[in-house]
C-alpha positions in Angstrom: 91.0 -137.6 98.2 89.6 -134.4 96.7 89.6 -134.9 92.9 88.4 -131.4 92.1 90.3 -129.8 89.3 90.6 -126.2 88.1 87.5 -125.2 86.2 88.1 -125.8 82.5 84.7 -124.7 81.2 84.2 -121.2 82.5 82.1 -119.1 80.2 83.0 -115.6 79.1 82.2 -113.1 81.9 79.8 -111.2 79.7 77.3 -114.1 79.4 74.1 -113.9 81.4 71.0 -116.0 81.7 67.4 -115.6 80.7 64.3 -116.6 78.9 61.7 -114.9 76.7 58.6 -116.0 74.9 60.1 -116.0 71.4 61.2 -118.7 69.0 60.2 -120.0 65.6 59.0 -123.0 63.6 56.2 -123.8 61.2 54.0 -126.9 61.2 54.7 -129.5 63.8 53.5 -132.6 65.5 54.7 -135.1 68.1 55.0 -137.9 65.5 57.4 -138.5 62.6 57.1 -135.5 60.3 55.7 -135.8 56.8 58.3 -136.6 54.2 61.6 -138.4 54.6 64.9 -136.6 54.9 66.3 -139.6 53.1 64.2 -138.9 50.0 66.0 -139.5 46.6 68.1 -136.5 45.5 65.8 -136.1 42.5 63.0 -135.0 44.9 65.0 -132.3 46.7 68.1 -131.3 44.7 66.6 -130.2 41.4 67.3 -126.5 42.1 63.9 -125.7 43.4 62.4 -125.4 46.8 63.9 -127.4 49.7 61.9 -128.8 52.5 63.7 -129.5 55.9 62.5 -131.4 58.9 63.7 -130.1 62.3 63.2 -132.3 65.4 63.5 -130.2 68.5 63.9 -131.6 72.1 61.9 -129.7 74.7 64.8 -127.3 75.7 63.6 -124.4 77.8 60.7 -122.7 76.1 61.0 -124.8 72.9 58.2 -127.0 74.0 56.1 -126.9 70.8 56.3 -126.0 67.2 54.8 -122.6 67.8 57.8 -121.5 69.8 59.9 -121.7 66.5 57.5 -119.8 64.3 59.0 -116.3 64.6 62.5 -117.5 64.0 61.4 -119.6 60.9 59.4 -116.6 59.7 62.4 -114.3 60.0 64.6 -116.9 58.2 62.0 -117.2 55.4 62.1 -113.5 54.7 65.6 -114.0 53.3 65.1 -117.7 52.3 61.6 -118.1 50.9 62.5 -121.3 49.0 63.4 -123.2 52.2 60.6 -124.7 54.2 61.3 -125.8 57.8 58.8 -128.1 59.5 59.3 -128.5 63.2 58.5 -131.6 65.2 58.8 -131.3 69.0 60.1 -134.4 70.8 60.7 -134.9 74.5 63.1 -136.7 76.8 60.6 -139.4 77.7 60.4 -141.1 74.3 62.4 -138.9 72.0 65.3 -141.3 71.8 63.0 -144.1 70.8 61.4 -142.0 68.1 64.8 -141.0 66.7 66.0 -144.6 66.7 62.9 -145.7 64.9 63.2 -142.9 62.3 66.9 -143.6 61.7 66.3 -147.3 61.3 63.5 -146.6 58.7 65.6 -144.1 56.7 63.4 -141.2 57.8 65.7 -139.4 60.2 65.1 -135.6 60.4 67.4 -133.3 58.5 68.2 -131.2 61.6 68.2 -132.1 65.3 68.2 -129.5 68.2 69.7 -131.1 71.3 73.0 -131.3 73.2 76.4 -133.0 72.3 75.6 -136.1 74.3 73.2 -137.2 71.5 74.5 -135.2 68.5 78.2 -136.0 69.1 78.3 -138.8 71.6 75.6 -141.0 69.9 74.9 -140.1 66.3 78.3 -138.7 65.2 80.0 -141.8 66.7 77.6 -143.9 64.5 78.7 -142.0 61.4 75.3 -140.4 60.9 76.1 -136.7 61.1 77.4 -134.0 58.7 80.7 -132.2 59.3 79.9 -128.6 60.5 83.5 -127.4 60.7 82.7 -124.7 58.1 80.1 -123.1 60.4 82.7 -122.9 63.2 85.2 -121.3 60.8 82.7 -118.7 59.8 81.2 -117.8 63.2 82.7 -119.7 66.1 85.7 -117.6 67.0 84.2 -116.1 70.1 82.8 -119.4 71.5 84.5 -120.7 74.6 86.9 -123.6 74.3 85.0 -125.7 76.7 82.0 -125.5 74.5 83.9 -126.1 71.2 85.7 -129.1 72.7 82.5 -131.0 73.3 81.0 -130.1 69.9 83.5 -132.2 68.0 84.7 -135.8 67.7 88.2 -136.6 66.7 88.7 -133.0 65.5 85.6 -132.8 63.4 82.7 -130.6 64.5 79.3 -132.1 64.4 77.3 -129.7 66.5 76.9 -125.9 66.3 75.8 -124.4 69.6 73.2 -121.9 70.5 73.1 -121.6 74.3 74.6 -122.9 77.5 74.0 -122.5 81.2 74.6 -124.2 84.6 72.2 -126.6 86.3 71.7 -125.7 90.0 69.3 -126.4 92.9 67.0 -124.1 94.9 65.6 -123.7 98.4 62.4 -122.2 99.7 63.9 -119.1 101.3 61.0 -118.5 103.7 61.0 -122.1 104.9 64.7 -121.9 105.5 64.2 -118.6 107.4 61.5 -120.0 109.6 63.5 -123.1 110.4 66.6 -121.1 111.3 68.5 -122.7 108.4 69.6 -119.6 106.5 72.7 -119.6 108.8 74.0 -122.6 106.8 74.1 -120.9 103.4 76.3 -118.1 101.9 73.6 -115.9 100.4 76.1 -113.8 98.4 77.9 -116.7 96.6 74.9 -119.1 96.7 77.2 -121.8 98.1 77.2 -124.1 101.1 79.3 -126.9 102.5 78.3 -130.5 102.8 78.2 -130.2 106.6 76.0 -127.1 106.3 73.7 -128.9 103.9 73.2 -131.7 106.4 72.6 -129.2 109.2 70.1 -127.2 107.2 68.1 -130.2 106.1 68.0 -131.4 109.7 66.7 -128.0 110.8 64.0 -128.2 108.1 63.1 -131.7 109.3 62.8 -130.6 112.9 60.7 -127.5 112.0 58.3 -129.8 110.1 58.1 -132.1 113.2 57.3 -129.3 115.6 54.7 -127.7 113.3 56.7 -124.6 112.4 56.6 -125.7 108.7 53.7 -127.2 107.0 55.7 -129.3 104.5 55.6 -133.1 103.8 59.3 -133.6 103.6 62.5 -131.5 103.6 63.6 -132.7 100.2 63.0 -135.5 97.7 65.7 -137.7 96.0 63.7 -138.5 92.8 64.5 -141.8 91.2 61.5 -142.8 89.1 62.8 -142.0 85.6 65.7 -140.3 83.9 64.1 -136.8 83.6 66.3 -134.3 85.4 68.9 -136.9 86.3 71.7 -134.2 86.1 70.4 -133.0 89.5 70.9 -136.2 91.3 74.3 -136.8 89.7 75.5 -133.3 90.7 74.2 -133.7 94.2 76.2 -137.0 94.7 79.4 -135.8 92.9 79.6 -132.5 94.8 79.2 -133.7 98.3 82.7 -135.1 98.4 84.2 -133.4 95.4 84.3 -136.4 93.0 83.3 -137.0 89.4 80.8 -139.1 87.6 83.4 -140.5 85.1 87.1 -140.9 85.4 89.6 -138.4 83.9 89.7 -139.7 80.4 86.0 -140.8 80.2 86.8 -144.4 79.8 84.9 -145.6 82.9 82.0 -144.5 85.1 83.1 -143.6 88.6 80.1 -143.7 90.9 81.7 -146.6 92.8 84.7 -144.5 94.0 85.3 -144.1 97.7 84.1 -140.5 97.7 81.0 -141.1 95.6 80.0 -144.1 97.7 80.6 -142.0 100.8 78.2 -139.4 99.3 75.5 -142.0 98.6 75.8 -143.4 102.1 75.4 -139.9 103.5 72.2 -139.4 101.4 70.8 -142.8 102.4 71.5 -141.8 106.0 69.6 -138.6 105.5 66.7 -140.5 104.0 66.7 -142.8 107.0 66.7 -140.0 109.5 64.0 -138.0 107.7 66.1 -135.0 106.6 65.5 -136.2 103.1 63.1 -138.6 101.4 63.4 -140.8 98.3 60.6 -141.4 95.8 60.8 -144.2 93.2 57.8 -142.8 91.3 59.1 -139.3 90.9 61.2 -137.8 88.1 62.3 -134.2 88.2 59.0 -132.9 86.9 57.2 -134.3 89.9 59.8 -133.1 92.3 59.6 -129.6 90.8 55.9 -129.6 91.2 56.2 -130.7 94.8 58.7 -127.8 95.4 56.3 -125.3 93.8 53.5 -126.6 95.9 55.5 -126.3 99.1 55.5 -130.1 99.6 59.3 -130.0 100.1 61.8 -127.2 100.9 64.4 -127.8 98.2 64.6 -128.8 94.5 67.6 -130.5 93.0 66.6 -129.6 89.5 66.6 -125.8 89.0 67.5 -123.2 86.4 66.0 -120.0 85.1 63.6 -121.9 82.7 62.2 -123.8 85.7 61.9 -120.6 87.7 59.8 -119.0 85.0 57.7 -122.1 84.4 56.7 -122.4 88.0 56.7 -118.6 88.9 52.9 -118.3 89.0 52.6 -121.3 91.3 55.2 -120.5 93.9 53.9 -118.5 96.8 57.4 -118.2 98.2 60.9 -117.1 97.1 62.7 -119.9 95.2 66.3 -119.1 96.0 68.8 -120.5 93.5 71.8 -122.4 95.2 74.8 -124.3 94.0 75.0 -127.9 95.1 76.7 -128.4 98.5 80.4 -129.4 98.4 82.7 -130.5 101.2 85.1 -127.6 100.4 82.4 -125.1 99.5 83.6 -125.0 95.9 80.9 -126.6 93.7 81.3 -127.8 90.2 78.0 -127.6 88.3 76.9 -129.4 85.1 76.2 -127.5 82.0 72.6 -127.2 80.9 73.7 -128.0 77.5 75.4 -126.6 75.5 72.4 -127.0 73.3 72.7 -126.6 69.5 72.1 -128.2 66.1 73.3 -131.2 64.2 72.5 -132.3 60.6 71.8 -135.9 59.8 73.7 -137.0 56.6 70.9 -137.9 54.3 73.1 -137.7 51.1 71.2 -134.8 49.7 73.6 -131.8 49.3 70.8 -129.3 48.7 69.2 -130.2 52.0 72.5 -130.2 53.8 73.4 -126.7 52.5 69.9 -125.4 53.3 70.1 -126.9 56.8 73.5 -125.2 57.4 72.0 -121.9 56.2 69.2 -122.2 58.7 71.5 -123.2 61.6 73.9 -120.3 60.8 71.0 -117.9 60.8 69.6 -119.1 64.2 73.0 -119.2 65.9 75.0 -116.4 64.3 72.5 -113.7 63.3 72.5 -111.6 66.5 68.9 -110.6 66.3 67.5 -114.0 65.6 70.0 -115.7 67.8 69.3 -113.5 70.8 65.6 -114.3 70.6 66.3 -118.1 70.2 68.7 -118.0 73.2 66.1 -116.3 75.3 63.6 -119.0 74.5 66.0 -121.6 75.9 66.3 -119.6 79.0 70.1 -119.9 79.0 73.2 -118.0 77.9 74.4 -117.1 74.4 77.6 -119.0 73.5 78.8 -115.9 71.7 81.0 -113.8 74.1 81.1 -111.0 71.6 77.3 -110.4 72.0 77.8 -109.2 75.5 74.8 -109.2 77.9 71.8 -110.0 75.7 69.4 -109.4 78.6 70.6 -105.9 79.5 67.7 -103.7 80.1 65.2 -106.5 80.5 62.6 -105.9 83.3 63.5 -109.1 85.1 67.3 -108.7 84.8 67.7 -108.9 88.6 65.9 -112.2 88.7 68.3 -113.6 86.2 71.4 -112.5 88.1 71.6 -115.5 90.5 71.6 -117.9 87.5 74.3 -115.9 85.7 76.4 -116.3 88.9 76.2 -120.1 88.5 78.3 -119.9 85.4 81.3 -119.3 87.7 80.9 -122.8 89.0 80.7 -124.7 85.8 82.8 -128.0 85.9 84.0 -130.4 83.3 81.5 -131.7 80.7 81.5 -135.5 80.8 78.2 -136.3 78.9 80.1 -137.6 75.9 81.2 -140.7 77.6 80.2 -143.8 75.6 77.0 -145.6 76.5 75.5 -142.4 77.9 71.9 -143.2 76.9 72.1 -146.6 78.5 73.8 -145.2 81.6 70.9 -142.8 82.2 68.4 -145.6 82.3 70.6 -147.5 84.7 71.2 -144.5 87.0 67.7 -143.9 88.2 67.1 -147.6 88.8 70.3 -147.7 90.8 69.2 -144.8 92.9 65.8 -146.3 93.5 67.5 -149.5 94.6 69.8 -148.0 97.2 67.5 -145.2 98.4 64.1 -146.9 98.6 64.9 -150.6 99.4 66.9 -152.5 101.9 69.6 -152.9 99.4 70.8 -149.5 100.5 72.7 -151.3 103.3 75.2 -152.5 100.7 75.8 -149.4 98.6 79.3 -150.3 97.5 78.1 -153.6 96.0 75.2 -151.9 94.2 77.6 -149.1 92.9 80.1 -151.7 91.6 77.3 -153.5 89.7 76.0 -150.2 88.3 79.5 -149.3 87.0 80.0 -152.7 85.5 76.8 -152.5 83.6 77.3 -148.9 82.5 80.9 -149.6 81.4 79.7 -152.5 79.3 78.0 -150.0 77.0 80.9 -147.7 76.5 82.2 -149.6 73.5 
């Protein structure tokens, strides 16, 4: 049964996608920053200078503290008494570092991430500050789909900066040489499941007869959680299903349609029209795509396009994930924004709110910060923040992907634990003989994932 629903999370039509080399932050390191955000109030609330620690996940171009420096410098022009120290963290060990910091009463003052952690994890644990006043002051033009996932039980704990859609990409010239362009709609960037199967078969055959010098048509990466949104979206779209049930109370990968999709992918691995790699996460798959080792990537967005632009000697052609009815539903790349850990220091909390409001609501600073992420502004009233940019045409396909945004389910309980289970489950069914009993493996995965929902 087709479970596809009307899109509830469409962004305002004026939003477009992009990336620029601007950002801001002062000192930074990859370890716990100096000073504790849980310092006694007497150290920070005496009416003098306030020191804030911002921990930033590697979102788009925010890969190091230097990317934040222009934004912090602009903020300090109006707020010279507030010092912001930026610590970059990543998705490989960031959760562990945050857990350690929280347990030792040295959590950062501000975190830059998405709602699955800020709302789904930390707000549920009672660790975050109510940011409803920021929404009242500046959130009137932010889409309902974004506001709905920035809150928990009616209280806002995240204030968003940017949002976009994850998609995939093909090597256009490889598809052309293999006669596979006939299977895609180049205008809408969509294709059906049947067309996907036919296209990947054509790539396989072109490799076999020497037309293409590639190692494999495509790689199902299942060696770590990095980029796992790509493999989730691939599975869910093939037969129009969802990763969780309607009310988010259960994971759903063991449904008939999702199992059918997994069986299709396993069959494609078996017949050589795809491969599976238990040592690859998305970063390795992206590098293989850029090196023309494979003809598709299941982890693509404008940030990745820019990151690998100098390496690609071909045209990376952004595509929506294939769907049985040709109507894809893509995952949000975010929304990404800010949360404040409740350290009990009102001076720090107010200073942190002032910084967040500046980054997200000041149109000059906010535009530059959004461009660093490589995604959309959440503010519909800002219009096309990339208008006039030299590479506006290159961004257009990624802007088109916003038309295909589906429901955001990353706030389901046990999300962090589920992510660790997901890639191990994929590795089991795609790279071992256990793939012959996918339904049993899917049932076991769902049982383990559901045990963490709470």
